[in-house]
N, C-alpha and C positions, 0 to 999 in steps of 0.2 A: 597703478599703485605699486609701493616699494617692495622688489624682490631680487635672487641671485641669477646671473646669466653665466652658464658654463660654456666656454668656447674652446674648441680644439680642432686642429687640422692634422689628419694623418697623411704624411707625405712618404713617398717611396721612390727609390731609384735602384739602379743596378747594384748599388753598394750599401744600401741600408734597407732594413725591414720596416714594414708597416706597423705602426703602433696605434691601436684604437683607444679612444678616450676612456672606455669602460675598463681598460687595463691599467690606467694611470692611477697613482695614489691620490686619495681625496685630500682637498685643501681644507685645513682646519678653520681658517679665517674666512668669514663671509665677505665676498667681494662682488658687489653689484656693479654691473657694467652697462653702458649704453654705447655699443661699438658701432663705428661708422655712422653716427647720428649727425644731427644738425641742430644748431641753436634754435630753441623754440621762440617764436614771436609771442608777444603778450596776448593772452587769451587762447593760445593753442590748446592747452590742456587745463581748463579752469577747475577740473575736478582733482588735480594733483595738489597735494599739500606736502610741505616739509615737516618733519617731526624731529624736534630737538629735545632728546630725553635728558633728564637731570643727571643720568649716569654718564653723559658725555657722548652718547651714541646718536648718530644721525640716520634717519630712515625717511622713506616716503610713504604716502598713503593715498587713498582715493576717497573722496566724498561720495557717500551713497545715499544720503538723505540730509535734511536740514539739521539733524542732530547726531549723525553717525559718520565716522571715518573707518574704513577698512584698511588693515595693514597686515603684516606678517607677525606671527606670534613671537618669532625670535627677535623681533625689533623691540619688543616691550621690555623696558628696564628702568630702574630707578623709581622714585616716588612721584614723579610728575613729568609732563611733557609740554613743550610749547609748540602749538600748531601754527604753521605759517601758511596763510591762505593767499592765493593769487600771486604767488611769487614766481618770477622768472629768475632773477638774481636770488640766490639761495635764501638769504635772510632779509631781503628787502621786500617784505610782504605788503599786500594791501591792508591787512590787519592780522593780528595774532590773538590766540586765546591760550591761556594757561589752564591745563587740565590735570587734576590730581589722579593718583593711581587707583582710587576708588571707582573711577570711570573706565578702567581697563577691563575688558572681558576677553578671556582666552578660550580657545576651543578645547584643548586637552589632548586630542588625538590627531589634529591636523594643524599645520603651521599657518593659521589665520587668527586674527584678533580684531576686536572692535574697540573703538574709543568713542565714548559718549562726549559730545561737544556741546557747548551752549548753542542755542538756535542761531543759525546763520541764514540770512536772506540771499537768494540767488540773483546773479546778474552776469554779464558777459565775462567777467574776470573770475568769478567764483560760482561754480555750479556743480551739480552732481554728475557722476558718470552714468552713462546709459547701460543698465544691466540687462542681461538676456531675459526674455520673457519666460514664463513657466513652460510654455509649449516648446521652447528651445532647449530644455534641460538636458536632452540627450544628443544635441547637435555637437558634432566634433569640430565644426567650422573648418574642415579640411579645405585648403586652397583659398580660404578667405584672407583678406588683407587686414592687418591690425597695426596699431601704432603703440609703441612703448615709450614712455617719457619718464625722466627722472634725473637724479644727480649722481648716477653711478659713474665709475671711472670710464674714460674713453678708450682705454687699452689696459692690458694686464698690468697690474701694479701701479697704475696711474693714481694721482691724488684725486679726491672728489672735485669735480668742476664746480665753480660758483654759479654758472649759468645753466638753466634747465636745458637738457638735451632730449631730443626725440629721434626715433628711428622707425622707418616703415618696414614691416616684416610680413612675410606670407606664411600662414599656418600650414603645417603638414601633418599627415596622419601619424598617430603615435606608433603604429607598426613600422613605418619607415624610420622613425626616430630610434626605435628600440633596436633595429638592425645595426645601428651605428653606435649607440651608447650602451645597449644591453638592457634586457628586461628587468634586471635588478635595479636599474636607475629609473627607467621610464615606466610609470604606472598611471593610474587614473588621475593622480594629482599633478600631472605634468601637461603642459602645453608646449609643443615643439614648433619651431618655425625655421625658415631658411632666410639667411641674409643674402638677397639676390645679387648684391654688388660684390660681396666677398665669396659667394658660392660656398658658404659654410653653414653648418647646421648648429642651431642653438636650442636650449630649452629653458623654460621658466619652471622652476621647481617650487613646490609649496614649502620646501625647506630653504628657499632662497629669497633673494631680494631683487625686486625690479622696481624700478621705479615705476 
């Protein structure tokens, strides 16, 4: 589902000092990214939906049941949203549903939201995401591999791609992430991972957008 990816590299040489991401000024604009990803084949992420809000904002979300989509609260805007199901090309969906704002439910103290959708039947192109079991609620998934998919920019400042992108990532412990980004940034609402190809650290923020 749609969220922000913060990406930074601290470089040093004999002539320049190291700058940590936690010391950089915050970016006011939300910029979701799928960095060093690959185009998703049809059916790669059947739980991923595109969300085109009437306010002109585009986000992503994840199907969690036949009647619910999970997304980020900061994505919610306008009086309606068009939900694009089973799309790899951003607006070329298997089907769409228009949903009014009366079906938006926001959390209030965390950056998550639910969108109630008309009942959808599942098949290989449209399906729900596999959620953690109740017994795994305290699992930090350290060293597990995950996949992030969405229509986020492929590099800093890039336009949104039309084709769904995915990237494979290895989750790391938040303590390791906090040593890099700072404890003021990395809390319980953060999942951190390492891009093994770039050897860079990233995080998914509940105040951000991942696809």
